[in-house]
PDB file as gemmi writes it, atoms N, CA and C in Angstrom:
CRYST1    1.000    1.000    1.000  90.00  90.00  90.00 P 1                      
ATOM      1  N   UNK A   1       0.844  -1.181   0.000  1.00  0.00           N  
ATOM      2  CA  UNK A   1       0.000   0.000   0.000  1.00  0.00           C  
ATOM      3  C   UNK A   1       0.889   1.244   0.000  1.00  0.00           C  
ATOM      4  N   UNK A   2       0.703   2.089  -0.991  1.00  0.00           N  
ATOM      5  CA  UNK A   2       1.501   3.305  -1.105  1.00  0.00           C  
ATOM      6  C   UNK A   2       0.802   4.440  -0.371  1.00  0.00           C  
ATOM      7  N   UNK A   3       1.542   5.102   0.495  1.00  0.00           N  
ATOM      8  CA  UNK A   3       0.955   6.227   1.224  1.00  0.00           C  
ATOM      9  C   UNK A   3       1.381   7.514   0.540  1.00  0.00           C  
ATOM     10  N   UNK A   4       0.409   8.300   0.120  1.00  0.00           N  
ATOM     11  CA  UNK A   4       0.703   9.589  -0.492  1.00  0.00           C  
ATOM     12  C   UNK A   4       0.435  10.672   0.528  1.00  0.00           C  
ATOM     13  N   UNK A   5       1.297  11.664   0.526  1.00  0.00           N  
ATOM     14  CA  UNK A   5       1.109  12.783   1.449  1.00  0.00           C  
ATOM     15  C   UNK A   5      -0.075  13.604   0.979  1.00  0.00           C  
ATOM     16  N   UNK A   6      -0.861  14.065   1.939  1.00  0.00           N  
ATOM     17  CA  UNK A   6      -2.016  14.893   1.622  1.00  0.00           C  
ATOM     18  C   UNK A   6      -1.832  16.271   2.233  1.00  0.00           C  
ATOM     19  N   UNK A   7      -2.388  17.270   1.573  1.00  0.00           N  
ATOM     20  CA  UNK A   7      -2.326  18.649   2.036  1.00  0.00           C  
ATOM     21  C   UNK A   7      -3.107  18.775   3.339  1.00  0.00           C  
ATOM     22  N   UNK A   8      -2.524  19.424   4.338  1.00  0.00           N  
ATOM     23  CA  UNK A   8      -3.227  19.569   5.613  1.00  0.00           C  
ATOM     24  C   UNK A   8      -4.301  20.648   5.552  1.00  0.00           C  
ATOM     25  N   UNK A   9      -4.314  21.473   4.494  1.00  0.00           N  
ATOM     26  CA  UNK A   9      -5.342  22.507   4.365  1.00  0.00           C  
ATOM     27  C   UNK A   9      -6.589  22.003   3.645  1.00  0.00           C  
ATOM     28  N   UNK A  10      -6.407  21.280   2.529  1.00  0.00           N  
ATOM     29  CA  UNK A  10      -7.575  20.877   1.744  1.00  0.00           C  
ATOM     30  C   UNK A  10      -7.719  19.368   1.597  1.00  0.00           C  
ATOM     31  N   UNK A  11      -6.698  18.585   1.935  1.00  0.00           N  
ATOM     32  CA  UNK A  11      -6.796  17.134   1.875  1.00  0.00           C  
ATOM     33  C   UNK A  11      -6.451  16.526   0.529  1.00  0.00           C  
ATOM     34  N   UNK A  12      -6.108  17.331  -0.451  1.00  0.00           N  
ATOM     35  CA  UNK A  12      -5.752  16.804  -1.770  1.00  0.00           C  
ATOM     36  C   UNK A  12      -4.334  16.245  -1.741  1.00  0.00           C  
ATOM     37  N   UNK A  13      -4.002  15.354  -2.685  1.00  0.00           N  
ATOM     38  CA  UNK A  13      -2.638  14.801  -2.728  1.00  0.00           C  
ATOM     39  C   UNK A  13      -1.601  15.878  -3.033  1.00  0.00           C  
ATOM     40  N   UNK A  14      -0.379  15.619  -2.565  1.00  0.00           N  
ATOM     41  CA  UNK A  14       0.733  16.532  -2.798  1.00  0.00           C  
ATOM     42  C   UNK A  14       1.571  15.986  -3.954  1.00  0.00           C  
ATOM     43  N   UNK A  15       2.303  16.878  -4.655  1.00  0.00           N  
ATOM     44  CA  UNK A  15       3.188  16.463  -5.739  1.00  0.00           C  
ATOM     45  C   UNK A  15       4.568  17.055  -5.504  1.00  0.00           C  
ATOM     46  N   UNK A  16       5.596  16.308  -5.902  1.00  0.00           N  
ATOM     47  CA  UNK A  16       6.971  16.776  -5.783  1.00  0.00           C  
ATOM     48  C   UNK A  16       7.257  17.749  -6.910  1.00  0.00           C  
ATOM     49  N   UNK A  17       7.867  18.874  -6.588  1.00  0.00           N  
ATOM     50  CA  UNK A  17       8.219  19.888  -7.585  1.00  0.00           C  
ATOM     51  C   UNK A  17       9.730  19.908  -7.730  1.00  0.00           C  
ATOM     52  N   UNK A  18      10.215  19.865  -8.954  1.00  0.00           N  
ATOM     53  CA  UNK A  18      11.656  19.861  -9.197  1.00  0.00           C  
ATOM     54  C   UNK A  18      12.279  21.171  -8.727  1.00  0.00           C  
ATOM     55  N   UNK A  19      13.362  21.072  -7.989  1.00  0.00           N  
ATOM     56  CA  UNK A  19      14.060  22.253  -7.499  1.00  0.00           C  
ATOM     57  C   UNK A  19      13.602  22.715  -6.126  1.00  0.00           C  
ATOM     58  N   UNK A  20      12.549  22.111  -5.581  1.00  0.00           N  
ATOM     59  CA  UNK A  20      12.058  22.484  -4.252  1.00  0.00           C  
ATOM     60  C   UNK A  20      12.314  21.346  -3.275  1.00  0.00           C  
ATOM     61  N   UNK A  21      12.516  21.698  -2.022  1.00  0.00           N  
ATOM     62  CA  UNK A  21      12.752  20.688  -0.990  1.00  0.00           C  
ATOM     63  C   UNK A  21      11.456  20.226  -0.343  1.00  0.00           C  
ATOM     64  N   UNK A  22      10.337  20.750  -0.804  1.00  0.00           N  
ATOM     65  CA  UNK A  22       9.041  20.405  -0.231  1.00  0.00           C  
ATOM     66  C   UNK A  22       8.055  20.147  -1.364  1.00  0.00           C  
ATOM     67  N   UNK A  23       6.924  19.536  -1.031  1.00  0.00           N  
ATOM     68  CA  UNK A  23       5.921  19.204  -2.033  1.00  0.00           C  
ATOM     69  C   UNK A  23       4.851  20.283  -2.099  1.00  0.00           C  
ATOM     70  N   UNK A  24       4.198  20.370  -3.251  1.00  0.00           N  
ATOM     71  CA  UNK A  24       3.126  21.336  -3.462  1.00  0.00           C  
ATOM     72  C   UNK A  24       1.793  20.606  -3.586  1.00  0.00           C  
ATOM     73  N   UNK A  25       0.712  21.296  -3.249  1.00  0.00           N  
ATOM     74  CA  UNK A  25      -0.632  20.742  -3.334  1.00  0.00           C  
ATOM     75  C   UNK A  25      -1.071  20.691  -4.798  1.00  0.00           C  
ATOM     76  N   UNK A  26      -1.887  19.696  -5.156  1.00  0.00           N  
ATOM     77  CA  UNK A  26      -2.377  19.576  -6.528  1.00  0.00           C  
ATOM     78  C   UNK A  26      -3.630  20.400  -6.769  1.00  0.00           C  
ATOM     79  N   UNK A  27      -4.199  21.008  -5.720  1.00  0.00           N  
ATOM     80  CA  UNK A  27      -5.377  21.855  -5.856  1.00  0.00           C  
ATOM     81  C   UNK A  27      -4.918  23.268  -6.221  1.00  0.00           C  
ATOM     82  N   UNK A  28      -5.251  23.782  -7.420  1.00  0.00           N  
ATOM     83  CA  UNK A  28      -4.762  25.109  -7.818  1.00  0.00           C  
ATOM     84  C   UNK A  28      -5.313  26.250  -6.975  1.00  0.00           C  
ATOM     85  N   UNK A  29      -6.414  26.046  -6.269  1.00  0.00           N  
ATOM     86  CA  UNK A  29      -6.987  27.106  -5.436  1.00  0.00           C  
ATOM     87  C   UNK A  29      -6.425  27.112  -4.011  1.00  0.00           C  
ATOM     88  N   UNK A  30      -5.641  26.113  -3.667  1.00  0.00           N  
ATOM     89  CA  UNK A  30      -5.067  26.000  -2.322  1.00  0.00           C  
ATOM     90  C   UNK A  30      -3.823  26.884  -2.222  1.00  0.00           C  
ATOM     91  N   UNK A  31      -3.618  27.567  -1.070  1.00  0.00           N  
ATOM     92  CA  UNK A  31      -2.408  28.389  -0.902  1.00  0.00           C  
ATOM     93  C   UNK A  31      -1.110  27.586  -0.979  1.00  0.00           C  
ATOM     94  N   UNK A  32      -1.168  26.293  -0.670  1.00  0.00           N  
ATOM     95  CA  UNK A  32       0.043  25.469  -0.708  1.00  0.00           C  
ATOM     96  C   UNK A  32       0.370  24.972  -2.114  1.00  0.00           C  
ATOM     97  N   UNK A  33      -0.388  25.380  -3.131  1.00  0.00           N  
ATOM     98  CA  UNK A  33      -0.097  24.959  -4.499  1.00  0.00           C  
ATOM     99  C   UNK A  33       0.956  25.851  -5.151  1.00  0.00           C  
ATOM    100  N   UNK A  34       1.283  26.977  -4.529  1.00  0.00           N  
ATOM    101  CA  UNK A  34       2.292  27.900  -5.052  1.00  0.00           C  
ATOM    102  C   UNK A  34       3.558  27.801  -4.203  1.00  0.00           C  
ATOM    103  N   UNK A  35       4.733  27.859  -4.830  1.00  0.00           N  
ATOM    104  CA  UNK A  35       5.970  27.832  -4.033  1.00  0.00           C  
ATOM    105  C   UNK A  35       6.107  29.088  -3.189  1.00  0.00           C  
ATOM    106  N   UNK A  36       6.829  28.974  -2.098  1.00  0.00           N  
ATOM    107  CA  UNK A  36       7.072  30.113  -1.222  1.00  0.00           C  
ATOM    108  C   UNK A  36       7.918  31.151  -1.947  1.00  0.00           C  
ATOM    109  N   UNK A  37       7.707  32.438  -1.670  1.00  0.00           N  
ATOM    110  CA  UNK A  37       8.544  33.461  -2.309  1.00  0.00           C  
ATOM    111  C   UNK A  37       9.977  33.372  -1.788  1.00  0.00           C  
ATOM    112  N   UNK A  38      10.923  33.758  -2.635  1.00  0.00           N  
ATOM    113  CA  UNK A  38      12.324  33.732  -2.219  1.00  0.00           C  
ATOM    114  C   UNK A  38      12.561  34.827  -1.194  1.00  0.00           C  
ATOM    115  N   UNK A  39      13.403  34.564  -0.197  1.00  0.00           N  
ATOM    116  CA  UNK A  39      13.671  35.589   0.821  1.00  0.00           C  
ATOM    117  C   UNK A  39      14.360  36.800   0.206  1.00  0.00           C  
ATOM    118  N   UNK A  40      13.990  37.958   0.696  1.00  0.00           N  
ATOM    119  CA  UNK A  40      14.558  39.211   0.207  1.00  0.00           C  
ATOM    120  C   UNK A  40      15.759  39.555   1.082  1.00  0.00           C  
ATOM    121  N   UNK A  41      16.927  39.695   0.492  1.00  0.00           N  
ATOM    122  CA  UNK A  41      18.145  39.933   1.271  1.00  0.00           C  
ATOM    123  C   UNK A  41      18.112  41.286   1.977  1.00  0.00           C  
ATOM    124  N   UNK A  42      17.403  42.266   1.448  1.00  0.00           N  
ATOM    125  CA  UNK A  42      17.335  43.587   2.078  1.00  0.00           C  
ATOM    126  C   UNK A  42      16.546  43.531   3.383  1.00  0.00           C  
ATOM    127  N   UNK A  43      15.500  42.734   3.433  1.00  0.00           N  
ATOM    128  CA  UNK A  43      14.699  42.664   4.654  1.00  0.00           C  
ATOM    129  C   UNK A  43      15.283  41.672   5.651  1.00  0.00           C  
ATOM    130  N   UNK A  44      16.056  40.704   5.183  1.00  0.00           N  
ATOM    131  CA  UNK A  44      16.592  39.699   6.096  1.00  0.00           C  
ATOM    132  C   UNK A  44      17.850  40.168   6.814  1.00  0.00           C  
ATOM    133  N   UNK A  45      18.706  40.916   6.151  1.00  0.00           N  
ATOM    134  CA  UNK A  45      19.979  41.299   6.728  1.00  0.00           C  
ATOM    135  C   UNK A  45      19.912  42.443   7.713  1.00  0.00           C  
ATOM    136  N   UNK A  46      18.975  43.340   7.583  1.00  0.00           N  
ATOM    137  CA  UNK A  46      18.901  44.533   8.429  1.00  0.00           C  
ATOM    138  C   UNK A  46      17.748  44.474   9.409  1.00  0.00           C  
ATOM    139  N   UNK A  47      17.810  43.584  10.327  1.00  0.00           N  
ATOM    140  CA  UNK A  47      16.747  43.491  11.332  1.00  0.00           C  
ATOM    141  C   UNK A  47      17.264  44.064  12.634  1.00  0.00           C  
ATOM    142  N   UNK A  48      16.892  45.289  12.927  1.00  0.00           N  
ATOM    143  CA  UNK A  48      17.350  45.940  14.150  1.00  0.00           C  
ATOM    144  C   UNK A  48      16.324  45.833  15.259  1.00  0.00           C  
ATOM    145  N   UNK A  49      15.096  45.436  14.929  1.00  0.00           N  
ATOM    146  CA  UNK A  49      14.049  45.363  15.948  1.00  0.00           C  
ATOM    147  C   UNK A  49      14.238  44.191  16.903  1.00  0.00           C  
ATOM    148  N   UNK A  50      15.047  43.195  16.541  1.00  0.00           N  
ATOM    149  CA  UNK A  50      15.244  42.029  17.396  1.00  0.00           C  
ATOM    150  C   UNK A  50      16.516  42.112  18.235  1.00  0.00           C  
ATOM    151  N   UNK A  51      17.285  43.178  18.094  1.00  0.00           N  
ATOM    152  CA  UNK A  51      18.533  43.306  18.848  1.00  0.00           C  
ATOM    153  C   UNK A  51      18.249  43.768  20.272  1.00  0.00           C  
ATOM    154  N   UNK A  52      19.056  43.281  21.188  1.00  0.00           N  
ATOM    155  CA  UNK A  52      18.907  43.641  22.594  1.00  0.00           C  
ATOM    156  C   UNK A  52      19.766  44.867  22.876  1.00  0.00           C  
ATOM    157  N   UNK A  53      19.177  45.871  23.504  1.00  0.00           N  
ATOM    158  CA  UNK A  53      19.920  47.086  23.854  1.00  0.00           C  
ATOM    159  C   UNK A  53      20.833  46.796  25.037  1.00  0.00           C  
ATOM    160  N   UNK A  54      22.099  47.234  24.925  1.00  0.00           N  
ATOM    161  CA  UNK A  54      23.044  46.991  26.029  1.00  0.00           C  
ATOM    162  C   UNK A  54      23.527  48.285  26.620  1.00  0.00           C  
TER     163      UNK A  54                                                      
END                                                                             
């Protein structure tokens, strides 16, 4: 018996996408059917709100 991963949002089967480390949902209306956006280096490198004042 083959177990296929199912989307936790809509229950549809997941599919492996080339170049991604995670699977995408086969339902085109599900938010998990689109790959995550690439991180923006400008917003990731300059985070001053999380620094502790000394």
